[in-house]
C-alpha positions in Angstrom: 60.7 -61.3 4.9 62.0 -59.4 7.8 65.8 -59.0 7.9 66.3 -60.8 11.2 64.0 -63.6 10.0 66.0 -63.9 6.8 69.2 -64.3 8.7 67.8 -66.9 11.1 66.2 -68.8 8.2 69.5 -68.8 6.4 71.4 -70.1 9.5 68.7 -72.8 10.0 68.9 -73.8 6.4 72.7 -74.1 6.6 72.6 -76.2 9.7 70.0 -78.4 8.1 72.2 -78.9 5.0 75.3 -79.6 7.1 73.5 -82.4 9.0 71.9 -83.9 5.9 75.2 -83.9 3.9 77.2 -85.1 7.0 74.8 -88.0 7.5 74.9 -89.1 3.9 78.7 -88.9 3.7 79.0 -90.8 7.0 76.7 -93.6 5.9 78.5 -93.9 2.6 81.9 -93.9 4.5 83.2 -91.0 2.4 84.4 -88.6 5.1 88.1 -89.1 5.1 90.1 -89.0 8.3 91.1 -85.4 8.8 91.6 -82.6 11.4 88.7 -80.3 10.3 85.4 -82.1 9.7 83.8 -84.9 11.7 83.9 -86.3 15.2 87.6 -86.1 16.2 88.6 -87.8 19.3 91.7 -89.9 20.1 89.7 -93.0 19.5 88.2 -91.9 16.2 91.7 -90.8 14.9 93.3 -94.2 15.8 92.6 -95.9 12.5 90.4 -95.6 9.3 88.1 -98.3 10.7 87.7 -96.4 14.0 87.1 -93.2 12.1 84.4 -94.7 9.9 82.6 -96.3 12.9 82.7 -93.1 14.9 81.5 -91.0 12.0 78.6 -93.4 11.2 77.4 -93.3 14.8 78.0 -89.7 15.4 76.3 -88.4 12.3 73.4 -90.8 12.9 72.8 -89.1 16.2 73.2 -85.7 14.6 70.4 -86.8 12.1 68.0 -86.4 15.0 68.3 -82.6 14.5 67.2 -82.7 10.9 63.5 -82.4 11.8 64.3 -79.8 14.4 66.0 -77.5 11.9 63.3 -78.2 9.3 60.5 -77.3 11.7 62.5 -74.2 13.0 63.0 -73.1 9.4 59.3 -73.5 8.6 58.2 -71.7 11.7 60.6 -68.8 11.1 59.4 -68.4 7.5 55.7 -68.7 8.6 56.0 -66.3 11.4 57.8 -63.7 9.2 54.8 -63.9 6.8 52.2 -63.8 9.5 53.9 -61.2 11.7 55.1 -61.1 15.3 58.4 -62.6 14.3 60.4 -61.4 17.3 58.1 -63.1 19.8 58.5 -66.4 17.9 62.2 -66.0 16.9 63.7 -66.1 20.3 62.2 -69.5 21.4 62.9 -71.0 18.0 66.6 -70.0 18.0 67.0 -70.9 21.7 65.4 -74.3 21.3 67.6 -75.1 18.2 70.7 -74.0 20.0 70.1 -76.0 23.2 69.1 -79.1 21.3 72.2 -78.7 19.1 74.5 -78.5 22.0 72.9 -81.5 23.8 72.9 -83.5 20.6 76.5 -82.7 19.8 77.6 -83.9 23.3 75.8 -87.2 22.9 77.1 -87.6 19.4 80.7 -87.1 20.5 80.4 -89.6 23.3 78.7 -92.2 21.2 81.1 -91.7 18.3 84.0 -92.1 20.6 82.5 -95.4 22.1 81.9 -96.8 18.6 85.5 -96.0 17.6 86.8 -97.8 20.7 85.1 -101.1 19.8 
């Protein structure tokens, strides 16, 4: 595998794993209220119940990216085997980055709303 493709594949695999683990922990309610991991807003930090509600909704929205990262990872690996990786790598990375930013923004807003209920 080409060096750049290996790096991108590793990053996509890490993002995929973060989203899967985050979703599982949020649905189980096992993400403790903290200042490092999770959707941290004033509303979600208000109480343990607000925290749990915000995390459940926020990570559920983040779950929408799981297929995006899986497809991106598959395409990156496939293109590195077939060849022409650089022509495919830029749109894959750009698409994942844009979708991640948009999804994060929506997840934060919805997590905050869920925590305020």
